[in-house]
N, C-alpha and C positions, 0 to 999 in steps of 0.2 A: 504495500499499499505506499503511494505518494503522501507524505505530510506537506500541509499547506505552508506556503512561504510568499516573500512579496507581495503583488498585489493580487494573489489569489484568493483572499477573503477580505472581507469588510467586519470591523469590529465597532461594537457600541459599548463603550466602557472595557468591563471585562466580559461582556456577552458576546459570542460570536454571532455576527448578524446573517451573513452570506456566503455561500461558498461558489466560485466558478465554476460552472458546467467541466465536467473530464476532471477535476480536482477531488481528491478525498482528503478530508480532515482526519486528525489523530483518532486513532480507533475509540467510539463511543462518544466522542464529542457531538453534540448535536445543535446545530445552528438554529437562531429563532426563526429564521425564514429559509425558504427555498426557491430554487428554480422549479418551474412546474409548465405544463402545457394545458392549457385550460379552456374548458367550455364554457361558456356562459349564458344565462338566461336571455333571450332577445336577441341573439346572432346564430342559433341553432340553425344548420343548414350543411351544405357538403363540407367537408373537413377544410378544404383551403379558406374557407369563410368562418368556419365555427373553432378551430383549433389555434389558438395563439400563446406564444411563452409569455408568461406573467411570472413574478416574484411574490410568494402566499406565504401564509403563515405556516408552520410544522405542526401537524396533528400531533397530540396528545395519545399514547397508547393506553389502552384500559388494563384491567390486571390480567388479561387473559391474552393480550396484543403484543406484538411485535413491530417496532420499526425496523424496515429494512434498506439500508442504503443502496441505493438502484444501480449496479454496474451497467446494465441492459436491459432492454424492454421490447418484448415482441408484439407484432402488430398482429391483430385481428379483426374481422368483420364487424366485430359488436363495437368497435372505436367509431364506424362509420353509422351506425345506427345511433350512437350516443351523439354524434354531431349532428345528425339531421333531427334528434326528436324524434323518431319514428320507427316503429310503429308506435312508442309512447316517450313522452320525455322522463329522462333519467334522473331529474334533479329530486334529490329528497326533501322532505318537509323543512322549510326552514332555509334551505341552500339555495344560492344563485350561482353557483359555478360548481362544476363537476372536474375533476381528473381522470381520465380514461384511462385503460392498459390492464389488462388481465394475464400478463405473461411479464415474469421479471428474473433477474439472476443478481445476486448480491450478497452484503454482509449483514447478520444480525447484528444492530447498532443500537438498539434500545430494547429492554425487555420488560413486560409488566410484571406486578406482582406474584402472580400465580403462575408462571412460567418457570417450568423447571427442567423441560429437553432441551431448551436451546440456551446458548451463551453469546455472549457479545464476542464479535469476531468469527461465529461460524459463516461457511459458505454455504447459500443456500438456493433453491430453486423457489419459487413461491406456485402454488396450485391455487386455482379460484374460486372452489367450494367454500362460502360463508355460510355457516349455520349457527343455530342457538347453543348447539352442545349439550343442552339440559333437558330436551324433551325425550319421551321414550322411544321416537322414532332415531333421534342420535344416537341413544345408548340402548342398542341391541337388535335394531331395524338396518336403516339405512339413512345417514343424514340428508340424503338427496329426499326424503320424503318429509324432513322437517318444515312445518309451516313456514317458517322465518327462513328457509335457503335463498340464497341468493348467489348471483355471480359477482364476486369482488372485480373492481375495477369498471363494472357496468352497472350492476345495480346498487352498488356501495360507492362512496366516495374515494379519493385518496390512491386511485391506482398506479400503475407503472410508471407513466410518462412525467416522472418528478424524480428530485434526487433522492426524497424520503418516501416509501411507501407505507401504510398502514394495514398489517393484516392479521387475522387470528393466529395463534402459535400453530393450532392443528394444520396450518395451512401450508408448513412448510417441510421440503424433501431435501436431501443433501445434495449439493451440486456434485456432479459425476466428475471424479478428478481428472480424467483425460480432457474434458473439454473446456473450453474457453467461455469467458463470460457471454460471449455473443450467442454462440451453438447453445450454452445453457438456458437462455433466455428466449430461445425460439419455438421450444416442443410443448410446454407444460398443456396449454390449453388445447389444442388441437389433438395430440397424442393420448393423454388421458382419457378425453373424449371418445376416440378412436377406440381404445382400448376398452373401455366399458362397452360399447357398442358390439364390438366382436366379440370379446370374451365372456362377458358377465349377461350380455342382453340376448345377444343372439345365438350364442354357445355355438360359435365355429369350432367345427371337428377336423381332424385330419381329413384329406379327400374331399373337402365342400367346396364348391365352386363358389365365388363372390364376385358378383358385379360391383364394381367401384366406381360410382361417378366421380368426376373430378380428380382423377387419380392423381394429377400433378400439382394439386393444390395443398394448402396446408394440412387439410383432413386426409386427403387421399395417400399422400406420399407415407402417411403411417399406416393408412389401413391396408394399404400393400404391404408394406413390411411386416407388418401383426400376421397376416395371412401366411406368407414364406414362413417366418418362424413358427408358427401353429401346425405347417404341412397343408394348408389349404392354397387354392389355386385363384389368383386375384385376375381377373378380366378387366383390364383399366380401361377407363373410357376417358379421352382428352380431345384436345382442339387443335394439335400441331405435331408434327413429327419430330420436334425438339422435345415436346412434352411427353411424347411415346418413348423417346429413347430413355428420358430419365425413368418412366414407370417401367421398363425393361430393366435398367439398372439396378432399381430396387427390387425388384424380384418378380415383377409381374409376370402371369404365366403367357399373356397374351395382350394386344391392345387393339380399340376398337376408337376410330376417329370419327367422333360424333357429328363433324361438319358432312359427312357423308349421308346423313338421315334427316329428314325433315320430320322431326318429332313434336315440334310446337304445334299449337291449336290456339290461333289468334281469337280475340274477342268477335263475336258475330259470326263464328263459323257457321256455313252451310253444311248440310247434309253430305255434299261431295268433299268437302273439308275433313269431315269425320270419317268418312271412308278411306281418303287419301292418308289420313295419318294411320288408321289402321293396318295398310297397307306395309307403311313405313315401321311400325313397331313389330309386324312380322318379320318384315326383313332385317331388322336390327336384332331381335330374337336368333334368326336363322346365323348371322354373324358371332353371336356368343357360342352357339354350337358348333362352329367350325374350332374353335378354339378350345372347347371343352369334351371333346369327344361325343358331340351329340347331345349332351345333357344341358337343362335350363339351370339356372342359379339356384343353389341352395338359400343362398342369403343375397340380398341387394343392401349395400352401402347407401344410404341416401342423406341428402343435406342441402340438395339443390332446389327442390319442392314443386312448384308449379308447373315448372317446363320439363320435368322428367319423372315426377310421381305415376302419371297413367301408364308411361312404359314400364316402370318398377314392377308396378302390381301386376303387369299383362305377362312380362318376361320370367317372372320367380316360378319356379317349379311347383307342382303340386305340393301342399303341406310346406310350401318354402316361406321364408320371413323376409319382411322389409323392414330395415330397421333405420330409422330417421332420425337426426338430432337437429336440424334445423331447415331453413327454406329462404335462401338467399336471394332466388328469383319469384318468391313470391310465397304467401301464406294460405292462400285459399285454392284448394286442391280438389280436382274434378276428376274421377276415371271411373271407368264401368265395375260396379261393385261385384257383378256377376263372376267376374275374375278371381274375386277375392271368396266369395262365400262357396260357389260352387267346386272350387279347386281347395278348398279350406286353408288360405293363405293367413298367414299373422300379419300385423303391422305393428311394431314396437316402438314405442317413443322413448328415447334416451337423450338425457341431459346432464352433461359433464362427467363427473366421476367422484366419488367418495375418496377421502383421505387414505384408506387401506387400499384402492384400487390404484390411487395415484403412486403409493409406495411400491408397491408390485411392479407398475410399468417401469417406473424410474430405476429399478434393478435391471431390467433388461438393456436400458441406455447405459448404465454404469458397466454391465457387463459385455457392450459392443455389440448386442445381438440386435438392436435398433440404433439407427444413426439420424441426427437431425438432418435437414439439408436448407441450408441459407442462401436463397436466390439475392438478395440486396440487402446492404447496411446503409442505414441514413445516421448522418449526425443528429443531434438533440433539435436543433433548431428546424429540421425538416421533417419532424414527425407528423405534420397535415400532410406533404406532399408524400409521404409515404402510404398515409391513406388514401390519398388521391388515386396513387397506382393500384391500390388492393381493389378501389371502386371500380375502377377501368379494366379490372383482370388483366394487368398488365404483369405478370409476376408466375415464378413458380416456387413452388415450396414455402418458405417463410420468408418475412421480412423483419428486420430487427434494427432498432433504436439503439445508439450508445449514448448513455449518460453518465456514469461514473467513468466507464472503461474509457479510452483514447479511441477516437475514429480511426476506422483503416478501410480504405476501399476494400470491396469485397475480394477483388482480383490479388489484392495484396496480402489476404489475411493468412495469418499464421494458425497452427493449432486447430485445423480442422480434419474431421473425420473425413475418410477415404472410402470410395466404393471403386472397385476393381481397380484401384491404383490411380484415378483421377481424384482431384479435389472436388469433396461434396458440394461445395457452392462456387465452384468455378465459372 
């Protein structure tokens, strides 16, 4: 860790006032204020409009909380939702600003009075499941069933796009020692989500065929790797040859270019439009079977929603499973329900992961069985630009913001995981 010196900080009397981005104060010294990328009421909209750097007060941790000095922060689609204030505004009661960011790596910087498992200076990765910790669901069933369950950094304030973030102590897992800060900040939300979806919800087994939509994106890159690790066959749906190559490097059994199929049904569709899409869905199913030796998918990994869901229900095998965690293309889904009940398929909703699932999944990262793939790295002041890149689908894998860690352009990055001898985010 670098200590402060020269003009890297400002003091007010004996109080450390604020620290420059990219600098790290002496271990455990908490400044009064911090740099953050802030969304405020009245300017919600696209990320370039809504997200702006500011200096704000540092939050005080509660008895079960931890302050983490953020070294790097991952970019997720919920930052775009937070910026837009849609489908709902994420401002809490009495709040007029929000700090987004649901992925972080960093140092434990200050602990609440009840925290025993962590100490100041521990290197950690943050998972984003925030729950009450006191209800029966949290103690014996599943914290995801807690009525107070929220996604940290989206439904709660003081997320990772700031020098210090406030989290519950149970949200921490240990940083894999072989990864740098950037790679460690890239995987929590999407990987732990994909792990719960496939392992605990859909219960994927060796030999299963799994259709993975968006296989080169933040969720898909981990879904493909989880399938390979479990002995299942991932059929990766992508939208370019570059993305197909990445999916194959990650272990996909085969790839399908979604641009070769017209699966969308626009508003006001005619009977002829419906007939045309039905024919396209059948052609899409045939493309899957050409990869899987004539078998339909046992599991469909869904997160796109409106544009893909009718096809997902159609192509899943009899008694197959569609597991869904989001709907980036729209929430209102229309599909022919006859394909669901007459062929006895299941639709399972899944929402992030609990602390135990995050811990188990994190071990696979530490063991090198699952690797992050960072496509782009941005300096802190370009957090809004990174979200605009994601909104425009101009990326593969994950994007990361450097906060306390020094900014290094992605092609110069060191200590990156390797796939088949090539840098994972080359």
